[in-house]
C-alpha positions in Angstrom: 53.2 -86.5 -61.9 52.3 -90.2 -59.9 53.4 -93.3 -61.8 49.5 -94.2 -62.2 49.1 -90.5 -64.6 52.2 -91.7 -66.2 52.1 -92.2 -70.1 51.5 -95.6 -71.2 54.8 -96.2 -72.8 56.7 -94.9 -69.6 54.3 -97.5 -67.5 55.1 -100.5 -69.8 58.8 -99.3 -69.4 59.2 -98.9 -65.3 57.1 -102.2 -64.9 59.4 -104.3 -67.5 62.3 -102.6 -65.5 61.4 -103.5 -62.1 60.1 -107.5 -63.6 63.6 -107.6 -64.9 65.4 -106.3 -61.8 63.0 -108.4 -59.9 64.7 -111.7 -61.7 68.2 -110.5 -61.6 67.9 -110.7 -57.3 65.3 -113.6 -57.1 68.2 -115.6 -59.3 70.6 -114.0 -57.0 69.2 -115.7 -54.2 68.3 -119.2 -56.5 71.8 -119.5 -56.8 73.4 -118.6 -53.3 71.0 -120.9 -51.8 72.3 -123.6 -54.2 76.1 -122.9 -53.8 74.9 -123.3 -50.0 73.4 -126.7 -50.8 76.3 -128.0 -52.5 78.8 -127.5 -50.7 77.0 -129.2 -48.0 76.1 -132.4 -50.0 79.0 -132.3 -51.8 80.8 -135.4 -52.3 84.3 -134.7 -52.4 87.1 -137.2 -53.8 89.4 -139.2 -51.6 92.2 -136.8 -51.8 90.2 -133.8 -50.8 88.7 -135.0 -48.2 90.8 -133.8 -45.2 89.8 -134.8 -41.6 88.5 -132.0 -39.7 90.2 -133.7 -36.8 90.5 -131.3 -33.4 94.3 -131.4 -33.3 96.6 -129.6 -30.5 95.3 -126.6 -28.3 97.6 -124.1 -27.4 97.9 -124.9 -23.5 99.9 -128.4 -25.0 103.0 -128.6 -24.2 105.8 -127.9 -27.1 108.8 -126.3 -28.2 107.4 -123.1 -30.4 110.3 -121.1 -30.7 109.7 -122.0 -34.9 106.4 -121.5 -34.9 104.0 -119.0 -36.6 103.1 -115.1 -35.3 100.7 -116.9 -32.9 102.3 -119.8 -31.4 100.2 -122.6 -32.6 101.5 -125.4 -34.6 99.6 -128.6 -35.8 101.6 -131.7 -34.7 99.4 -133.6 -36.9 101.3 -132.0 -40.0 104.8 -132.5 -39.9 107.0 -135.1 -41.3 109.1 -138.4 -40.2 112.4 -137.3 -40.1 115.1 -140.4 -39.7 117.0 -140.5 -36.5 119.4 -143.4 -34.8 120.8 -140.8 -32.6 117.6 -140.2 -30.3 115.4 -143.3 -31.5 114.5 -146.1 -30.9 113.0 -144.9 -27.2 113.4 -148.3 -26.2 114.2 -151.6 -26.9 112.1 -154.1 -28.4 113.8 -156.8 -27.2 114.7 -155.1 -23.5 111.4 -154.2 -22.9 110.6 -157.3 -20.5 106.5 -156.4 -21.1 106.6 -156.8 -24.8 103.8 -158.2 -26.9 104.4 -161.4 -28.8 101.7 -159.5 -31.5 103.8 -156.3 -32.4 107.2 -157.6 -31.2 108.8 -157.3 -34.9 112.8 -157.5 -34.1 111.7 -160.9 -32.0 109.8 -162.6 -34.9 112.5 -162.0 -37.7 112.7 -158.8 -38.3 116.0 -157.5 -39.8 115.2 -154.7 -40.9 115.3 -152.2 -38.2 114.6 -148.5 -39.9 111.0 -148.6 -39.0 112.2 -148.0 -35.4 114.6 -145.0 -36.3 111.8 -142.8 -37.5 111.1 -139.4 -35.6 107.9 -137.3 -36.1 109.0 -133.5 -37.1 105.7 -131.1 -36.9 105.8 -128.6 -39.0 106.7 -125.1 -37.2 107.3 -126.8 -33.6 109.0 -129.4 -32.1 107.4 -132.4 -29.8 108.8 -132.2 -25.7 111.4 -135.4 -25.4 109.1 -138.0 -23.6 110.6 -138.4 -19.7 109.4 -141.3 -18.5 110.1 -139.6 -14.8 108.6 -136.6 -15.4 105.3 -138.7 -16.6 105.7 -141.2 -13.0 105.8 -137.8 -10.9 102.7 -136.5 -12.8 101.0 -140.1 -11.8 102.3 -140.1 -9.5 99.0 -142.3 -6.9 97.1 -142.1 -9.6 95.3 -144.4 -12.5 95.2 -143.5 -16.3 93.4 -145.9 -18.2 93.6 -147.1 -22.2 90.1 -148.9 -23.4 89.4 -150.3 -26.6 90.4 -152.7 -28.9 93.9 -154.2 -30.1 95.2 -150.6 -31.7 94.8 -148.8 -28.2 96.0 -151.8 -27.1 98.9 -151.4 -29.1 99.7 -148.0 -27.9 99.3 -149.4 -24.1 102.1 -151.5 -24.8 103.8 -148.9 -26.2 103.8 -146.5 -22.9 104.4 -149.5 -20.8 107.7 -150.2 -22.8 109.5 -146.0 -23.2 107.9 -146.5 -18.8 109.5 -150.1 -17.7 112.7 -149.2 -18.7 113.0 -146.5 -16.5 112.0 -148.8 -13.3 114.5 -151.0 -11.4 113.4 -154.7 -12.0 111.4 -155.8 -8.6 109.7 -151.8 -9.0 107.3 -153.2 -11.2 104.4 -155.2 -11.9 102.3 -156.4 -14.7 98.9 -158.1 -14.0 96.6 -159.5 -16.3 92.5 -160.2 -14.8 90.1 -160.6 -18.1 89.6 -157.9 -19.9 91.6 -155.9 -17.5 96.2 -155.8 -18.1 97.1 -153.5 -15.1 101.1 -152.8 -15.2 102.1 -150.9 -12.3 105.3 -148.7 -11.0 105.1 -149.3 -7.1 107.5 -146.1 -5.7 105.1 -143.8 -7.7 102.0 -146.1 -7.0 101.2 -145.3 -10.8 99.0 -147.9 -12.6 98.8 -147.6 -16.7 96.0 -150.2 -17.9 93.9 -151.1 -20.4 90.8 -152.2 -20.8 89.6 -154.4 -23.8 86.3 -153.0 -25.3 86.3 -153.1 -29.0 82.9 -151.7 -29.2 83.3 -149.7 -26.3 79.7 -150.5 -25.4 78.5 -154.0 -24.2 78.9 -157.2 -27.2 79.7 -160.4 -27.9 83.2 -159.9 -28.2 84.0 -158.4 -25.3 86.5 -161.5 -24.4 89.7 -160.7 -25.0 90.9 -163.8 -26.6 87.7 -165.1 -27.3 85.2 -162.9 -29.5 82.9 -163.7 -32.3 84.8 -161.9 -35.6 82.8 -162.2 -37.6 79.0 -162.3 -36.1 78.7 -159.2 -34.4 76.8 -158.1 -32.0 76.7 -155.4 -29.4 73.8 -153.9 -26.3 73.5 -150.0 -27.7 73.0 -148.4 -24.9 74.8 -151.2 -22.6 77.8 -149.5 -21.3 78.2 -150.1 -17.3 79.3 -153.3 -17.3 82.6 -152.0 -19.2 82.5 -148.6 -17.1 82.5 -149.8 -13.9 86.4 -151.3 -14.9 87.4 -147.5 -15.8 84.9 -145.2 -13.4 88.0 -144.4 -11.5 90.7 -143.5 -13.6 92.2 -140.0 -13.6 93.2 -140.5 -17.3 91.3 -142.1 -19.9 92.5 -142.7 -23.4 89.6 -144.2 -25.5 89.5 -145.5 -29.0 86.8 -147.6 -31.4 87.1 -148.2 -34.8 88.7 -151.4 -36.4 85.9 -153.5 -35.5 83.6 -151.1 -37.3 85.4 -151.9 -40.1 84.4 -155.2 -41.5 83.7 -155.1 -44.9 80.4 -156.4 -46.1 79.1 -156.6 -42.6 76.3 -155.1 -40.9 75.8 -154.9 -37.4 73.6 -156.5 -34.7 72.2 -154.8 -32.2 70.6 -156.8 -29.2 67.5 -155.4 -27.4 67.8 -157.5 -23.9 70.7 -159.2 -22.6 72.8 -161.6 -23.3 72.8 -163.3 -19.9 68.6 -163.8 -20.9 69.7 -165.3 -24.2 67.5 -162.5 -26.0 66.5 -163.0 -29.3 64.9 -159.7 -30.4 67.6 -158.8 -32.7 68.0 -155.4 -35.3 70.6 -155.1 -37.9 72.2 -152.1 -38.6 74.9 -150.5 -41.1 78.2 -150.7 -39.4 78.4 -146.7 -39.7 74.6 -146.3 -37.7 75.9 -148.6 -35.4 79.4 -146.7 -34.4 76.8 -143.6 -33.4 74.9 -145.6 -31.4 77.7 -147.1 -29.4 79.3 -143.2 -29.8 76.5 -141.7 -27.6 76.0 -144.8 -25.0 79.7 -143.0 -24.1 79.3 -139.8 -24.6 76.0 -140.2 -22.5 78.0 -141.4 -19.7 80.8 -139.4 -19.5 78.1 -136.3 -19.5 77.3 -138.2 -16.7 79.4 -140.0 -14.5 83.1 -137.7 -15.3 83.8 -134.1 -14.0 86.8 -133.5 -16.0 87.8 -130.3 -13.8 89.7 -133.9 -12.0 90.0 -136.2 -15.1 91.6 -136.4 -18.7 90.0 -137.9 -21.2 91.6 -138.2 -25.1 90.3 -139.6 -28.0 92.7 -141.3 -30.3 91.7 -140.7 -33.9 91.6 -144.0 -36.2 95.1 -146.2 -37.2 95.3 -146.1 -40.8 95.8 -150.0 -42.4 97.8 -150.2 -45.4 96.6 -153.1 -46.7 96.1 -152.4 -50.2 99.4 -151.2 -51.8 98.4 -150.6 -55.5 99.8 -146.7 -54.4 103.3 -147.8 -54.6 102.5 -151.1 -56.5 102.2 -154.1 -54.0 99.7 -155.9 -52.8 99.6 -154.4 -48.7 102.5 -153.4 -46.6 104.4 -156.6 -46.7 108.3 -156.2 -47.9 107.8 -152.1 -47.1 110.9 -151.0 -45.9 110.3 -146.9 -46.1 107.6 -144.3 -45.2 105.8 -142.6 -47.6 107.2 -139.3 -48.3 104.9 -137.4 -50.3 103.2 -135.2 -47.3 99.0 -135.2 -47.3 99.2 -138.3 -48.4 96.5 -140.7 -47.2 94.9 -144.3 -48.4 92.1 -146.7 -48.8 92.3 -147.6 -45.1 91.2 -144.1 -43.0 86.8 -143.9 -43.1 87.1 -139.9 -42.1 83.2 -140.4 -42.2 84.1 -142.2 -39.0 85.9 -140.0 -37.5 83.6 -137.1 -38.4 80.7 -138.8 -36.0 83.1 -139.0 -33.9 84.5 -135.2 -33.7 80.3 -134.1 -34.0 79.2 -135.8 -30.6 82.7 -134.9 -29.1 81.9 -131.7 -30.0 78.9 -131.8 -28.2 80.4 -133.2 -25.2 82.7 -129.8 -24.9 79.4 -127.9 -25.4 78.1 -129.4 -22.4 80.8 -128.6 -20.2 83.3 -132.6 -20.9 86.1 -132.0 -22.6 87.7 -135.0 -24.6 90.5 -134.1 -26.7 91.5 -135.9 -29.4 94.6 -137.4 -30.1 94.9 -136.5 -33.9 97.2 -140.0 -35.4 95.9 -140.7 -38.8 97.6 -138.4 -40.9 101.0 -138.6 -39.6 100.6 -142.9 -39.1 99.5 -142.7 -43.0 102.8 -142.5 -43.8 104.3 -145.5 -42.2 103.5 -148.4 -44.4 106.7 -149.9 -43.3 105.5 -150.0 -39.6 103.6 -152.5 -39.1 104.4 -156.1 -38.4 103.6 -158.0 -41.8 104.9 -160.7 -41.5 107.3 -160.2 -38.3 105.2 -161.7 -35.5 103.5 -164.7 -33.5 100.9 -166.3 -35.9 98.8 -168.0 -33.3 97.1 -169.8 -35.7 99.0 -172.7 -37.6 99.6 -171.0 -41.1 99.0 -173.4 -44.4 100.8 -174.5 -47.0 98.9 -171.5 -49.6 99.6 -168.6 -46.9 102.9 -170.1 -46.7 103.7 -169.9 -49.8 102.4 -166.1 -50.2 103.3 -164.2 -47.8 101.4 -160.9 -48.1 98.3 -163.1 -48.1 99.0 -162.8 -44.0 100.7 -160.1 -43.3 99.7 -157.6 -40.7 98.7 -154.6 -42.0 97.0 -152.9 -39.3 98.8 -153.4 -36.3 102.1 -151.6 -35.6 105.5 -152.7 -34.6 107.3 -151.9 -31.9 109.4 -149.8 -30.8 107.6 -147.4 -33.8 104.6 -145.3 -34.8 102.3 -145.7 -31.6 105.6 -144.4 -29.7 104.4 -141.1 -31.3 100.9 -141.5 -30.4 101.9 -141.5 -27.1 104.5 -138.3 -26.6 101.4 -136.4 -28.6 99.7 -138.2 -25.5 102.6 -137.4 -22.9 102.4 -133.4 -24.5 99.1 -133.2 -23.2 99.4 -134.7 -19.7 102.7 -133.0 -18.2 101.1 -129.9 -19.1 97.8 -129.8 -17.2 
C-alpha cells in the first residue's frame, strides 16, 4: 500500500511527523548560520582580544632544548627576568651614537633596574646577541629601518648594540635629511634609518619640522621615499604611532604638495592606515624579490599613557614591570595590527614574504621602560608642567638600554638564521 492509499489518520500522522522533522532540520541550519555569523561579528571584551600576529617560524635560530615535542616556540609569550649579570648589552652613557630623547641615565634617571630585565620566552631561549656574527651577515650589505620615532628608537638600540664591538675610527654616522646612516668600515656594512612615519608621502616627512596636528597624506605616493631604501638587503618597517592621535581624522591629498593642491578628502585614521599599507604592499610586490631581500614589519609598540591599572596617571615614577602574564592595556590597537597582518598575508600569498616581529605583548609589561621625564626636552617646560611632572612624561618611547634591545635580539635571530 502506498502512502496515498493509506488511511487518513495514518497519512495525517506521517505528514505531521515529516513536518516536525523538517522544522527541526531548518532550526538546526538557522542556528548554525547564526553561530557562524556571531563568531565573525562578535565584539569581544578588551581582555579577550588577543592579537593574531605572526611570531617566529620554524626557521628562526633559537635554543629549542626546552621547547615542545614539535620544537616550536612562540617568543612573544614569556616573562621578564631580572638579570644583572648579562644585562645591559651596552652602556647607555658609553654609546657614542645615543640619542638624547632616549638617553634616560644621561638625563637623571637614577633607578637603573629598567636596564637589567631580560626577556625569557616560554619553552626556548633567544640566542645571545653577537655583534661580530651580525656584521659578518651584513658584510657588504645595507639594512634600513623605515618608519617613525619608535623605529628610530629601535635603530638607535641596534647601533649601540653593534658599535660597542667596533674599534674607534672604524665606524661613522652621517645625517642626510630623513636618512641617518651608521657604517662599519671593516665590514662595509651599513645600518640606516629612514624617517617615513606614514610610509607614504605626507606633510610629516621632515624629521624635525612636521605638522603633527594637521596630517595630510598622499595615498598612493610612495616612490619619493622608496628610492631611499630600494637597494637595501634587509628592510625593517613600522607604522602605527602617527595613526593614533585621539579625535583626529586623516586628510588624503589627491594631487601633489608641489602644486599646492587643495583637493582633500577627510577619512578616518584607520582607513588612512589601510590606504598607506596597501600602497606599501603594492610597491613591495612590484619592486622586491624576497629571495634576495629580507623584509620585516614591527608590530605595534604599546604606550603606557593611561595608568588606571596600576593606580597612577601614567608611566611616571614606575620602576617595575607588570608581572601579570597576558596583560595588555589601553595603549594598543590590535585592530590596526590585524589590518597590517591581513595585508601582509596577501603579500605572502603573492610570493612576497614579510615577517612580522611580534613585540607587542612583551612590551606591554614594561610600564617602567619609558623615558618619562628623563630625556632632553626640546621645548622649554612651563611652570605648570614642572609642578606636575606626570603631565609631560614620555610614556611612548623607550629608554636605552632597554626594551628595544629585545626587539633587536628577535630580529637578530631571524637574520643569522638565513
